[in-house]
BAFI-3210 file (N, C-alpha, C; in Angstrom, 3 decimals, decimal comma, padded with zeros to 6 digits):
// residues 121
n [1|2|3|4|5|6|7|8|9|10|11|12|13|14|15|16|17|18|19|20|21|22|23|24|25|26|27|28|29|30|31|32|33|34|35|36|37|38|39|40|41|42|43|44|45|46|47|48|49|50|51|52|53|54|55|56|57|58|59|60|61|62|63|64|65|66|67|68|69|70|71|72|73|74|75|76|77|78|79|80|81|82|83|84|85|86|87|88|89|90|91|92|93|94|95|96|97|98|99|100|101|102|103|104|105|106|107|108|109|110|111|112|113|114|115|116|117|118|119|120|121]
n.u [000,846|000,690|001,510|000,673|002,058|001,322|002,860|002,518|002,420|002,437|001,160|-000,513|-002,049|-003,375|-004,651|-005,378|-005,975|-008,001|-008,150|-006,907|-008,269|-008,092|-005,806|-006,630|-008,994|-007,905|-006,258|-008,201|-009,588|-007,580|-006,127|-004,037|-000,714|-001,205|-002,142|-000,402|-001,110|-003,305|-003,769|-002,976|-002,956|-003,456|-003,284|-003,983|-002,016|-001,534|-001,521|000,732|002,187|004,786|005,673|005,965|007,535|011,051|010,444|011,457|010,858|010,355|011,909|011,802|009,040|008,622|009,997|008,343|006,031|006,796|007,432|005,002|003,253|004,328|003,392|001,088|001,944|002,342|003,717|004,913|005,242|005,792|006,321|004,522|005,000|003,204|001,671|001,542|003,945|005,866|005,360|004,915|006,362|008,917|010,932|011,111|013,139|014,946|013,225|012,343|014,791|015,388|013,251|013,767|016,187|015,481|013,168|013,467|012,136|010,708|010,365|008,058|007,449|004,645|001,037|-002,020|-003,867|-005,272|-004,921|-005,987|-005,386|-004,999|-004,777|-002,600|-001,955]
n.v [-001,185|002,095|005,033|008,213|011,380|014,709|017,669|021,108|024,622|026,927|029,450|029,231|027,049|028,112|030,417|030,318|027,741|026,501|024,050|022,336|020,972|020,273|018,660|016,497|015,654|014,889|012,788|010,972|010,421|009,378|010,883|013,016|013,236|011,321|009,118|007,027|005,407|004,006|001,217|000,354|-000,151|002,642|005,445|008,753|010,031|012,397|016,009|018,579|021,681|023,793|025,447|028,133|030,847|030,881|028,036|027,421|025,863|023,293|020,967|020,487|020,134|017,811|016,001|016,101|014,888|012,191|011,766|012,406|010,557|008,140|006,643|005,656|003,926|004,762|005,979|008,001|006,606|007,721|010,990|013,624|016,564|019,418|021,314|024,023|024,523|023,251|024,432|027,163|028,460|030,612|029,571|026,912|025,054|024,996|024,167|021,644|020,281|020,203|018,638|016,216|015,575|015,117|013,487|010,677|008,883|008,117|010,973|012,766|015,024|016,800|016,646|017,204|017,845|020,193|023,053|026,300|028,791|031,385|031,454|032,115|034,591]
n.w [000,000|-000,985|000,733|000,579|000,816|000,443|-000,528|-000,427|-001,344|001,268|001,191|-001,068|-000,261|001,945|000,950|-001,803|-002,941|-001,308|001,138|-000,535|-002,510|-005,237|-005,505|-003,919|-005,227|-007,718|-006,839|-005,828|-008,180|-009,642|-011,526|-013,575|-012,375|-010,507|-011,827|-011,784|-009,703|-010,450|-010,705|-008,252|-004,768|-002,782|-000,573|000,596|003,079|004,239|004,075|003,608|004,245|002,857|004,790|004,483|002,682|002,381|002,157|004,597|006,852|005,994|006,323|009,104|009,315|007,803|009,429|011,661|010,670|010,551|013,265|014,682|013,609|014,253|016,599|015,477|013,643|011,014|008,048|005,370|002,088|-000,238|-001,522|-002,880|-004,683|-004,988|-007,753|-007,062|-005,935|-007,683|-010,191|-009,792|-007,816|-006,734|-005,202|-005,689|-006,551|-004,371|-002,288|-003,205|-003,309|-000,563|000,363|-000,961|000,230|002,879|003,029|002,663|001,157|-002,079|-004,128|-005,916|-008,460|-008,889|-009,090|-009,570|-012,717|-013,119|-013,628|-013,780|-016,209|-015,290|-012,523|-010,824|-011,715]
ca.u [000,000|001,410|001,030|001,045|002,102|001,321|003,442|002,140|002,807|001,609|000,325|-001,558|-002,939|-004,178|-005,363|-005,795|-006,516|-008,477|-008,344|-006,162|-009,248|-007,692|-004,909|-007,404|-009,863|-007,057|-005,862|-009,360|-009,913|-006,348|-005,850|-002,774|000,413|-001,722|-002,460|000,518|-001,737|-004,568|-003,891|-002,155|-003,587|-002,783|-004,119|-003,324|-001,848|-001,447|-001,215|001,716|002,681|006,230|005,960|006,067|008,732|011,375|010,470|012,403|010,530|009,928|012,653|011,185|007,676|008,731|010,366|007,157|005,125|007,266|007,338|003,624|002,549|005,007|002,514|000,054|002,655|002,092|004,746|004,740|006,115|006,068|005,931|004,210|005,113|002,082|001,985|001,722|005,394|006,661|005,131|004,647|007,104|010,283|011,859|010,830|014,359|015,437|012,265|012,371|016,061|015,244|012,333|014,473|017,239|014,932|012,010|013,840|011,299|010,617|009,724|007,524|007,017|003,362|-000,166|-003,217|-003,728|-006,383|-004,454|-006,518|-004,249|-004,825|-004,929|-001,515|-001,642]
ca.v [000,000|003,376|006,079|009,421|012,675|015,783|018,915|022,262|025,970|027,405|030,575|028,724|026,195|028,945|031,531|030,122|026,402|026,172|022,633|021,555|020,061|019,775|017,517|015,370|015,166|014,173|011,514|010,075|010,046|008,853|011,706|013,736|012,393|010,230|007,957|005,922|004,579|003,493|-000,213|000,136|000,356|003,846|006,396|009,975|009,999|013,745|017,210|019,330|022,874|024,022|026,232|029,524|031,170|030,075|026,634|027,385|024,855|022,026|019,849|020,259|019,635|016,405|015,242|016,026|013,885|010,890|011,712|012,405|009,375|006,925|005,806|005,073|003,064|005,309|006,855|008,076|005,819|008,586|012,398|014,339|018,012|019,970|022,322|025,355|024,636|022,861|025,284|028,574|028,971|031,031|028,819|025,485|024,231|024,852|023,381|020,261|019,703|019,935|017,507|015,005|015,282|014,724|012,592|009,284|008,088|008,665|012,282|012,941|016,396|016,890|016,019|017,308|018,515|021,140|024,422|027,398|029,555|032,680|031,361|032,796|035,811]
ca.w [000,000|-001,014|001,645|-000,146|001,492|-000,543|-000,018|-001,230|-000,926|002,382|000,778|-001,957|000,518|002,837|000,324|-003,190|-003,191|000,028|001,383|-001,532|-003,087|-006,550|-005,295|-003,398|-006,308|-008,678|-006,242|-005,791|-009,564|-010,240|-012,698|-013,517|-011,980|-009,686|-012,668|-011,463|-008,674|-010,976|-010,412|-007,064|-003,552|-002,285|000,150|001,054|004,532|004,761|003,299|004,374|003,549|002,903|005,984|004,017|001,898|001,201|002,552|005,716|007,870|005,391|006,921|010,415|009,111|007,390|010,624|012,510|010,104|011,030|014,725|015,155|013,125|014,712|017,430|014,624|012,704|009,683|007,488|003,917|001,218|-001,386|-001,349|-004,114|-004,553|-005,749|-008,766|-006,481|-005,732|-008,849|-011,360|-009,518|-006,662|-007,067|-004,355|-005,906|-006,594|-002,997|-001,508|-003,677|-002,848|000,866|000,517|-001,392|001,199|004,180|002,989|002,823|000,255|-003,424|-004,238|-007,263|-008,710|-009,567|-008,536|-010,419|-014,011|-013,232|-013,410|-014,591|-016,736|-014,649|-011,070|-010,147|-012,471]
c.u [000,885|000,721|001,562|000,973|002,214|001,871|003,084|002,652|001,867|000,662|-000,803|-002,560|-003,866|-005,094|-005,923|-006,564|-007,042|-008,765|-007,634|-007,054|-008,830|-006,737|-005,705|-008,349|-009,050|-006,613|-007,030|-009,753|-008,754|-006,061|-004,552|-001,654|-000,055|-002,202|-001,572|-000,062|-003,030|-004,791|-003,126|-002,925|-002,771|-003,783|-003,291|-003,228|-001,704|-001,200|-000,325|002,113|004,185|006,639|006,121|007,443|009,939|011,458|011,342|012,111|010,142|010,658|012,060|009,805|007,688|009,104|009,159|006,155|005,516|007,074|005,890|002,851|003,181|004,111|001,402|000,630|002,352|003,281|004,564|005,709|006,490|005,580|005,673|004,293|004,107|002,510|002,158|003,184|006,132|006,550|005,088|005,440|008,514|011,348|011,759|012,085|014,896|014,522|012,318|013,671|015,979|014,346|013,050|015,549|016,673|013,913|012,365|012,989|011,300|009,849|009,341|007,030|005,731|002,254|-001,282|-002,949|-004,675|-005,990|-005,144|-005,357|-004,003|-004,872|-003,819|-001,115|-001,799]
c.v [001,239|004,347|007,399|010,643|013,734|017,045|020,040|023,554|026,463|028,507|030,130|027,883|027,016|029,915|031,275|028,826|025,844|024,674|021,733|020,553|019,514|018,598|016,296|014,791|014,365|012,826|010,531|009,580|009,348|009,550|012,472|012,776|011,198|009,031|006,768|004,981|003,922|002,018|-000,608|000,626|001,531|004,701|007,619|009,889|011,396|014,791|018,065|020,560|022,980|024,816|027,716|029,754|031,363|028,586|026,404|026,287|023,505|020,833|019,491|019,648|018,178|015,515|015,069|015,003|012,501|010,745|011,569|011,168|008,063|006,070|005,119|004,061|003,462|006,164|006,879|007,143|006,616|009,992|012,979|015,836|018,627|021,059|023,739|025,591|024,370|023,838|026,782|029,191|029,384|030,281|027,311|024,621|023,959|023,947|021,911|019,567|019,339|018,718|016,208|014,598|014,704|013,598|011,129|008,324|008,772|009,993|012,481|014,372|016,367|016,155|016,099|018,041|019,699|022,604|025,426|028,294|030,850|032,632|032,090|034,094|037,045]
c.w [000,000|-000,059|001,113|000,777|000,414|000,117|-000,981|-000,631|000,171|001,936|-000,147|-001,169|001,407|002,098|-001,066|-003,362|-001,874|000,144|000,387|-002,231|-004,440|-006,433|-004,837|-004,450|-007,315|-008,115|-006,272|-007,179|-010,266|-011,568|-012,495|-013,166|-011,150|-010,506|-012,340|-010,410|-009,161|-010,626|-009,156|-005,835|-002,996|-001,532|000,514|002,568|005,115|003,701|004,173|003,585|003,708|004,145|005,718|003,381|002,811|001,517|003,761|006,723|007,273|006,008|008,279|010,264|008,662|008,572|011,550|011,986|010,608|012,534|015,195|014,713|013,587|015,613|016,631|013,632|011,259|009,267|005,977|003,199|-000,019|-001,050|-002,734|-003,832|-005,525|-006,737|-008,206|-006,123|-007,037|-010,006|-011,065|-008,373|-007,074|-006,256|-004,591|-005,902|-005,189|-002,184|-001,915|-003,263|-001,366|001,101|000,155|-000,389|002,502|004,103|003,229|002,004|-001,108|-003,392|-005,697|-007,404|-009,522|-008,841|-009,579|-011,735|-014,187|-013,051|-014,334|-015,012|-015,965|-013,121|-010,306|-010,842|-011,620]
res [x|x|x|x|x|x|x|x|x|x|x|x|x|x|x|x|x|x|x|x|x|x|x|x|x|x|x|x|x|x|x|x|x|x|x|x|x|x|x|x|x|x|x|x|x|x|x|x|x|x|x|x|x|x|x|x|x|x|x|x|x|x|x|x|x|x|x|x|x|x|x|x|x|x|x|x|x|x|x|x|x|x|x|x|x|x|x|x|x|x|x|x|x|x|x|x|x|x|x|x|x|x|x|x|x|x|x|x|x|x|x|x|x|x|x|x|x|x|x|x|x]
***
């Protein structure tokens, strides 16, 4: 069973994409990058923000995911970085490098395919 952790931009998660519904809809429908789970048991185990610009707390936040879920015997097996970071964040390279260095699992850039052309304009 794949346990998916989705990481997005704090500002987008709080102000633009409330509840990160597009990532969750895409996961449930197995659309966009989540097509890789079409024939695979998988569940979202969490949504995590980068912690705000420039991703200064992402390492701490990833550590907290492991720490807080340890009593539940839950840990991510894969991290997906949402389009609000991969496609629209000026700090994306730094944030993704930090995630890859700390996650200890496969990191995939991308989630949903539903980007309106003017959402970040």
